[in-house]
N, C-alpha and C positions, 0 to 999 in steps of 0.2 A: 463258317459254313462247311468247310471241309471236315471239321470234327463231327458235325451233325450227320453229314453224309456217311462218314466212316462208322459212326455209331449205328446208323440204320442198317448198313450193310452187315456189320458184325452181329447185330441182334437178329437179323434175318437168317444169317448163317447158323447162329447158335440155336435158334428155335425151329429151324427148318425140319428137324427130325419129327417135330410134333405136327407138321402140316401133312395131311394126307395127300398122296400122289397117285396119279393114274398111270397105269402101265398098259401096254398093248397098243392096238391100232386106234387112232383118233377117229371117231365116227364121221363119215363123209358129210352128213348134214351139218354137223357142228363146225367142220372145217370150212364149208362154204359160207356159213354165217359169219365165222371169224374173218374170212377173207374179205367179205363185203364190208364189215366194220373197219378193217384195216384200210381198205381202199377209200372209204368215206373219210377217215381221219387224215390220210395222206393228202387227199384232195382239199379238204378244209384248211389244213395247215399250209400247204403250198400256195393256195389261192391268196393268202395274206400278203404275199410278196410279188404279186402280179399287177401289171404287166412287167416283163423283164426283157430287155434288149439282149438278144443272143449274139448277134453280129450285125453288120451294116445292112443286111438284107432281111433278117429274121427277128420277130418279136414273139415271145411266149405270152399268149394273151389269156388263156384260161385252162383250168383243169377241173374235171368233175369225175365222178365214178358212175359207171353204169353196171350195177352189180359189182362183181369182182374185177371189172376192167377199169383201168385208169384211162380216161380220155383226155389227151393233151391237145390243145389247139394252138397253132402258130399262124401268124400272118407273115406272108412273104412279100417284100417289096421287089417286084419283078422288073422294075425299071421300064424300059421301052418294049420289053417282050410281051407278047400277047399271052393271055391265059392258056390258049390252045398250044402255043409254042412251048410254054413251060411244061405243060402236061406231056407233050410229045418228046421233048428233048431232055427233060430233067428227071422224069419219074423213076426210071430204073436206077440211075445214079443215087438219087435220094433214098430210094427204098433200101439199097445195099448199105449205105452209110448209116441210116437210121436204125436198121435192124442190127447191124454190128454194134453200134453204140448202146442200144437198149440191152442187147445180150451181155455186153460187158459190164454195164453199170447197174442193171436191174435183175441180175441172175437170181438173186434170192427171192424176189417177188415172183418171178416167172416159175421157179421151182415150186413155190408154194401154191401156184395156181392163180396168181393175180396177173392178169394180162395187161397189155398196153395197146392203146389205139392212138396213133399219131395222125392228126388231121391238119392239113395245110390249106390255108385259104389265101386268096389274093388280097393284099392290103388295098389295092385300087378298087377292084370290082366286088370284093367280098364273096366271090365265087369259090367253091371248093376246087382246089387244084388236084389233090390226091390225099389218100389216107392209107395208112399201113397198120394192120392188125398184127401184133407180135405176141406170140405165146412161146411156151417152153419148146415146142416142136420146131420152132424156127431157129433154135440155137443149140442143137444137140452136142456139138463139139465143145462149146464153151461151158456148158452146164454139167458136163460129166465130172 
């Protein structure tokens, strides 16, 4: 199998001079269309391995795309805490941690214009606890 892969790579390299290439700025409309296609593909592929237990409180339950935004949904087992207490006490801490994590792990997507929306719901009540929309503008230091 490695020999076949090597042959494909070498043939691509050898004949690449015959492949027409585009230079200049990639048209914005085509870029948006490409980003939507990439987001669809990521969502479809990632969905195959869900649900995933992240830790003893959190389960990654679904992913879908909304245009060029990847929408990640997580259920949180809040234990004895009420939904309102979680919203009030944990929102800012979660937002900071999630934003930092996405900025570090998904910086190439963000730079390309594929955003992330993280939605957290209560495993008990199924009510939305919070959501965080993360784009390139949320991570200027990491993305430079």
